[in-house]
C-alpha positions, 0 to 999 in steps of 0.5 A: 469449499463449503457453502460458508466459505463461498461468497453468498449474494447476487452482486455481479457487475452492479456498481451502486449496490453494497457488495455482499459478504466479506472475505469469502471465495468468489464463485465462478458466476460472479466473476467479471472484469479484465486484467487491463482494468488494473492498470487504472486501478493501481495508477489512480491511487498513487496520483496523489501527494503521498506519492509526491512527497516520497520524492520530497523526503528523499532530498529534504530528509535523507539528503540525496542529490537529485540523481541519486534520489532518482536512482533510489526511487526507481530501485525501491519502486522497482521492487515494490511493483514486482512483488505486487505483479507477482502477488496480483496474478494469483487472484484469478486462480485462488479468488480470495483476498490477499490476506486469506491467501496468507493463511497457506503459509501462516495457518488460520490462527497465525495469520492474525499477525500479518492480517491484523498488522495490515488492518491497522496500517491499511484501514487506520494508518494509510487512511489517516496519512492520505486523509491528511494530504488530502485535507491540506490540499482542500483547505488551501484550495477552498480557504475552509478550515482544515477540520471541515475539510477533513470531514468532507474527505473522509465521508466521500472515501468511506462512502465509496468503500462502503459500497465495495468492489465494483464502485471502487473499480469505476471510481479509480477509472473515472479519477484517472483522466483528471488526475493524470492531466493535472499531475502532467501539468504539475510535472511540466511546471515543476521541472521548469522551475526545478534547480537540481544543481541546488542540492548537488552538495547534499551529503546522504551518501549510502545511508540516505540511499538506502533510506530512500530505497526503503521509503520508495519500497515501503510506499509501493509494497504498501499495496502488496497485502491488497493484491488479489482483493482487486484481482479475485473477481477476475474470471478463472479463464483470465490471463493471470500474467497480464493481470500481474503485469498490469498491476504491476506496471500501474503502481511502478509508472505512477509511483515512479513518475510522481516520486521523481517530480516530488524530488525535483519539487524539493530543489525549489526554494519555498517559505511555505510550511504547508507541504501541499502549498509548497509543492504548488506554490511555483505553479501558475494559478489555474495549474495550482488549483487544478493541482490541489483539486487532483491531490484531494481526489488522489487521497480519496482514490487511495483511501477507498482502496485503503479502507476497502483492503483494511476491511478485507484484512480484518475479516481474514482474522475470521471474526464473525459478523453479519453476512450481508454487511460484514464488509460494509460494517468494517469499512465504516468503523475503520473510517471513524478510527482513521478520522480521529487519527488523521486530526492528530496528523494535521501538524508535523506531517512531514516527519510522521510520514517519513517514519510511517513509510519506513514502518510499513517496510519493517513488516511487510519485508518479513511478510513477504519473505515468508509468503514467497518462500512458502509459495516456492516450497509449494510450487508442485501443489495444485490449486485445489490442494492449497484451496482446502487450506484457506478456511481450514481452522485446523491448519495451524503451522508454526513456522511462518508465524515464528519466522516473521516474528523473529525476523521482525523483531531482530531486524528492527531492534539491531538495524532500525534508524529512526528518530525515536529509536536507532538500533545498535548496528545502525548506530555503529555504522551510520553510513549504511542507513536503515537496512530493516526491511532487507534484513527482515525479508532475507531473515524471514525467508531463511528461517522459514525454509530452515525451520526443520522437518516438522515445519516442512512436513506441514507444507501439505 
């Protein structure tokens, strides 16, 4: 790699220091940390109300019985956590963010499709979603107006993300004990008050099951495009399998537990319209207050990662910015745009969140199909050869871009089952639910593998 492709500056293990550079390769001398750290790095961001609400919508929106909801949550989360672990394991060896690694399959220009989508959805979309849940919780807890609470939440999130990698990891580690205790207490009281039999007559069936699988997968896999952002600083000697294991476990354990708690909470009768107030309404006063505080902190935990990785994805587009502050500048801009979007999401948050989760799966499924197929086809190439493609602006194969785009369009047009649009297949067979991400993944993988001799000749 040339000097411009290696991250410059002295950062090391500094915490209260702005991380220099952007999406460049991390040199060996700057590597630090251990795989175990990834357990709390990926648990804390999921100990938040957005995770809980995946379970809520499985019962209230997708009409699942409690048992069906649990099964669908486990399946969807397991799939998204498995891919997250597999992707994370590549970080120590390659030393670059996930969306830079995506250039191997998509090329420098073609990578604008997944990296651009992730920059918008992570840095702005997820930022807005989590800011809304944190804002509603803080408003209920303090009685302050929601717009003021939103300002407070956003300032804290952007401030941490602005400093960068090391502070993000430290914040997640210190947030975990409070979040774990608060949600453990909330879990105990929720299951005590829950009445699973109250939704035994739900009629979501197979369609509702697949919608829940898609939502759970979309939530867990929503972290996939960030995977190596948080393992690229690990030493090259770090055990890659352990890095993948702890990253995947962090996502699976936290998401599965809280989503099941959310499904249980949906069986408790409530008159509250505020989703966070509805979730905490049955809790003892002290536990409710602690849970609301945890929801606010959990939203911050999730969004410092969303803003940081959104900035990584934006920089993976190859846009030139001043070296020393390029990542920090982008984090600040995303925070402002996400704040404006969050203001519009304070109303009808539930329906908007349901649609958002499925939309995430719509693009991540095809992206994973291309990325994992390419990785398999290149399995005999050494990392040095692959590293040479990461910053090569002449590396522009067409197969990845075409396979992902075709798979996205075809799967969405035919199989989408949203309020604003329902595809002809979904409309003709409403019982099958929304198969968009499953079809998109398979179709993208098959197309990429079969795009002819020309595409395969570019796998060098």
